[in-house]
C-alpha positions in Angstrom: 0.1 0.2 -0.2 1.2 3.5 -0.4 1.6 5.8 2.6 -2.2 6.8 1.9 -4.8 4.2 1.6 -8.0 6.7 1.4 -7.8 10.0 -1.4 -10.1 12.5 -0.6 -10.7 15.4 -3.6 -11.9 18.6 -2.1 -12.3 22.4 -2.5 -13.6 23.3 1.1 -11.4 22.8 4.0 -14.3 23.6 6.2 -16.0 20.3 5.7 -13.3 18.4 6.5 -12.7 18.3 9.9 -15.6 15.7 10.6 -14.3 13.4 8.2 -10.7 13.4 8.9 -11.7 12.6 12.8 -14.0 9.7 11.4 -11.0 8.2 9.2 -8.3 8.5 12.2 -10.5 7.0 14.3 -11.1 3.7 11.9 -7.1 3.8 11.8 -7.1 4.6 8.2 -4.2 6.8 6.4 -5.6 9.5 3.8 -4.1 12.4 2.1 -6.0 15.3 0.9 -6.2 16.8 -2.8 -7.7 19.8 -3.5 -9.2 20.1 -6.7 -8.7 23.6 -7.5 -5.8 24.1 -9.6 -3.5 20.7 -10.6 -2.4 18.8 -13.4 -3.5 15.2 -14.6 -1.5 13.1 -16.9 -3.8 10.2 -18.4 -0.5 8.1 -19.1 0.2 7.7 -15.3 -2.1 5.3 -13.3 -3.1 6.9 -10.0 -2.3 5.8 -6.7 -4.0 2.9 -5.4 -6.6 3.1 -2.6 -10.1 4.5 -2.2 -11.3 8.0 -3.1 -13.9 10.1 -1.7 -15.3 13.0 -3.6 -16.0 15.7 -1.3 -16.8 18.1 -4.0 -19.3 20.9 -3.6 -21.6 22.4 -6.3 -21.2 25.6 -4.6 -17.5 25.9 -4.9 -17.9 28.9 -7.3 -19.0 31.0 -4.1 -15.3 30.6 -2.7 -13.6 31.5 -5.7 -13.0 28.3 -7.1 -15.0 28.4 -10.4 -12.2 25.5 -11.9 -13.5 23.1 -9.6 -15.9 21.4 -10.4 -15.1 20.8 -14.1 -11.8 19.7 -12.8 -13.2 17.1 -10.8 -15.3 15.6 -13.8 -12.0 15.2 -15.2 -10.7 13.7 -12.3 -13.4 11.3 -11.9 -13.0 10.0 -15.3 -9.4 9.6 -14.8 -9.5 7.4 -11.6 -12.8 5.4 -13.0 -10.8 4.5 -16.3 -8.3 2.9 -14.2 -10.7 1.1 -12.4 -10.0 3.5 -9.1 -13.0 3.0 -6.5 -14.6 6.6 -6.2 -17.4 7.1 -3.4 -20.1 9.4 -5.1 -18.1 8.6 -8.4 -18.9 10.4 -12.1 -22.8 9.3 -11.9 -23.6 10.5 -8.5 -21.4 13.5 -9.4 -23.6 14.2 -12.5 -26.7 14.5 -10.3 -24.7 16.6 -7.6 -24.3 19.3 -10.3 -27.7 19.1 -11.6 -31.2 19.8 -9.9 -32.6 18.7 -13.3 -31.3 15.5 -13.6 -31.9 14.8 -9.8 -35.5 15.8 -10.4 -35.2 12.9 -13.7 -33.7 10.7 -11.7 -36.3 11.0 -8.8 -39.1 10.8 -11.8 -37.3 7.4 -12.8 -38.3 5.9 -9.5 -41.7 7.1 -9.1 -41.0 9.6 -6.2 -43.3 13.0 -6.0 -41.0 15.5 -7.1 -42.6 19.6 -7.5 -43.2 20.7 -10.7 -39.7 21.5 -11.9 -38.4 23.1 -15.2 -35.4 24.8 -16.5 -34.5 28.2 -18.4 -31.5 30.3 -19.4 -32.3 33.7 -20.3 -34.7 36.9 -19.2 -37.4 36.4 -21.5 -37.4 32.0 -21.2 -37.7 33.0 -17.7 -40.4 34.8 -17.6 -42.3 32.9 -19.8 -42.0 29.6 -17.8 -42.7 31.9 -14.6 -46.6 32.8 -16.7 -47.1 29.2 -17.0 -47.2 28.5 -13.0 -50.3 28.2 -11.3 -49.8 29.6 -7.9 -46.3 30.9 -6.3 -43.1 29.3 -7.3 -39.4 29.5 -6.6 -36.1 30.3 -8.2 -33.1 28.0 -7.5 -29.5 27.5 -9.4 -29.7 24.5 -11.4 -25.7 23.9 -10.1 -26.4 24.9 -6.4 -25.6 24.3 -2.6 -26.4 25.5 0.7 -29.6 26.9 -0.8 -28.2 29.2 -3.3 -30.7 31.4 -5.5 -33.6 30.2 -3.5 -36.0 33.1 -3.8 -39.9 32.8 -3.3 -42.2 34.7 -5.7 -46.1 34.8 -5.9 -46.3 35.4 -9.8 -44.1 36.3 -13.1 -44.7 39.8 -11.8 -42.6 39.5 -8.7 -40.0 37.7 -10.9 -39.8 40.5 -13.4 -39.6 43.3 -10.9 -36.6 41.2 -9.0 -34.9 40.6 -12.6 -35.4 44.5 -13.2 -33.8 45.5 -9.6 -29.9 44.1 -10.8 -29.9 42.0 -7.9 -30.5 38.6 -9.8 -27.7 36.1 -9.5 -28.3 33.5 -12.4 -25.6 31.4 -11.1 -22.9 29.3 -12.8 -23.6 28.8 -16.2 -27.1 31.2 -16.1 -29.2 27.9 -15.8 -32.1 28.4 -13.7 -34.9 26.2 -12.4 -38.3 27.3 -11.4 -40.1 24.8 -9.2 -43.7 25.0 -7.6 -43.4 26.0 -4.1 -45.0 23.4 -1.6 -46.3 25.1 1.0 -45.7 23.1 4.0 -47.8 21.6 6.6 -45.2 22.6 9.1 -42.6 25.1 8.5 -39.6 22.5 8.4 -38.1 20.1 5.7 -36.6 16.6 6.2 -33.3 15.2 5.1 -33.0 12.0 5.3 -29.0 11.0 5.7 -27.7 8.0 3.4 -24.4 5.9 3.5 -23.7 2.7 1.8 -27.2 1.6 1.4 -28.0 2.3 4.7 -30.8 4.6 6.1 -28.7 6.7 9.2 -31.2 9.2 10.5 -33.6 12.1 9.4 -33.6 15.1 10.6 -36.0 18.3 10.6 -34.8 21.9 9.1 -36.8 24.8 10.5 -37.3 27.2 7.5 -38.8 30.2 9.0 -35.9 32.1 8.7 -34.6 31.3 5.0 -34.0 28.6 2.8 -30.2 28.4 3.2 -29.8 25.0 5.5 -26.6 23.4 5.2 -26.6 21.5 8.5 -23.2 21.6 8.8 -21.1 23.1 11.5 -18.6 25.0 9.8 -21.4 26.4 7.2 -20.4 30.3 6.5 -23.4 31.9 5.6 -25.1 35.7 5.2 -25.1 37.4 8.3 -28.8 38.0 7.5 -29.5 34.5 8.7 -26.7 34.1 11.0 -28.3 31.1 13.0 -29.2 28.7 9.9 -26.3 26.8 10.9 -25.6 27.4 14.4 -22.6 25.5 15.9 -24.8 24.1 18.6 -27.7 22.9 16.8 -30.0 25.1 18.2 -33.5 24.4 17.1 -32.8 24.9 13.5 -32.0 21.2 13.5 -33.8 18.1 15.0 -34.0 14.5 14.9 -37.3 13.9 12.5 -39.3 10.4 13.9 -38.9 9.0 10.4 -37.3 5.3 10.3 -35.6 2.8 7.5 -39.6 1.3 7.6 -41.2 4.5 5.9 -41.6 3.5 2.2 -40.3 6.8 1.2 -37.3 5.9 2.8 -37.5 3.0 1.3 -37.7 4.2 -2.4 -34.8 6.7 -2.0 -32.7 3.5 -0.9 -33.5 1.8 -4.2 -32.6 5.2 -6.3 -29.4 5.6 -4.4 -28.4 1.7 -5.6 -29.7 2.1 -9.1 -27.6 5.9 -9.4 -24.3 4.9 -8.3 -24.9 6.9 -5.1 -22.7 6.2 -1.8 -23.4 8.7 0.4 -26.7 11.4 0.2 -29.2 13.8 2.4 -32.2 13.9 0.3 -34.7 16.7 1.3 -38.6 16.5 1.1 -41.5 18.8 2.6 -45.1 17.6 3.1 -48.2 19.5 2.2 -51.2 20.2 4.1 -52.8 17.3 2.6 -49.8 14.8 3.5 -48.2 14.9 -0.1 -44.4 14.1 0.1 -42.3 16.2 -2.7 -39.0 15.5 -2.6 -36.7 17.9 -4.8 -32.9 17.9 -3.5 -30.3 15.3 -3.4 -27.2 16.4 -1.7 -23.9 14.2 -2.6 -21.7 16.1 -0.7 -23.7 15.8 2.6 -22.6 17.3 5.9 -24.1 16.6 9.1 -25.1 18.5 12.4 -22.9 17.4 15.2 -25.6 18.1 17.9 -28.5 16.3 15.8 -25.8 13.5 15.6 -25.4 13.6 19.5 -28.7 13.4 20.3 -29.2 10.2 18.1 -25.9 8.7 18.7 -24.9 8.5 15.2 -21.9 10.1 13.6 -22.3 10.3 10.1 -18.7 11.1 9.2 -17.4 7.9 11.6 -20.0 6.0 9.2 -18.3 7.0 6.2 -15.3 6.6 7.5 -16.1 3.1 8.2 -17.7 2.2 4.9 -14.7 3.6 3.1 -12.9 0.8 5.6 -14.9 -2.0 4.1 -14.3 -0.8 1.1 -10.6 -1.4 1.5 -11.0 -4.4 3.1 -12.7 -5.8 0.1 -10.0 -4.8 -2.4 -7.3 -6.4 -0.1 -9.4 -9.5 -0.2 -9.5 -9.5 -4.0 
């Protein structure tokens, strides 16, 4: 074996401490590969071991505009040489496109809000006029709830476009999505690792939609408590279990779509209908909720990686 058995592709160091602690607790040697500026030689085989993809679709907000594109090339390179990648190219293809997420959810018979994509002002307004009721905008390549705004009709969106404050996100791809008024003011996030349900948590939406659960999230000062280090009341355990039919459908989706690690989010309306709208591959965990439930999400990922290494050694 090399000096490192686990190789972590990343661009945001704030999302590494939990994973590093988990790997160290499992006695696994690792190295960090910052995917921002770099180089690849397709004629030279990558080092052996398991590779963990921790690239975020929100990397452009941290000055790493090149990272997503470079990660796509990294994954192609690693998979060409048969390296095992946790959340490889198929999972990452969903991670960087919420439209593809919607298609994947539809393939597995999972209810989603009406979702459409547009590039350009005229196209956005044309689609907005087709919505019956409120809708939200979001970046097709998003993360941390970036680009999400709620509008009652096309006229409100037009005024926002004219204000000069509208951000179309990377590549200018904007989603319009049916707004689902929740039965209660929270969304539910289901955490999955290696085909297993870890737990579910509730995220309070009353202060906005930027709901990254990680302790290290850096969010705008307008919503300073969205990601409190102590968990606060923003994130609480959900009573959802592995026996829930929606959870079972998520597990089937992950198995079929090549997703090793995910946090999948849904909202329930007043009639009890549950709409799934987001699949987070670069999932993060809230330490306060994990402590309440006795589950360390990053330690579970580290154990999964350890199993992969042992399987490779047996072969």
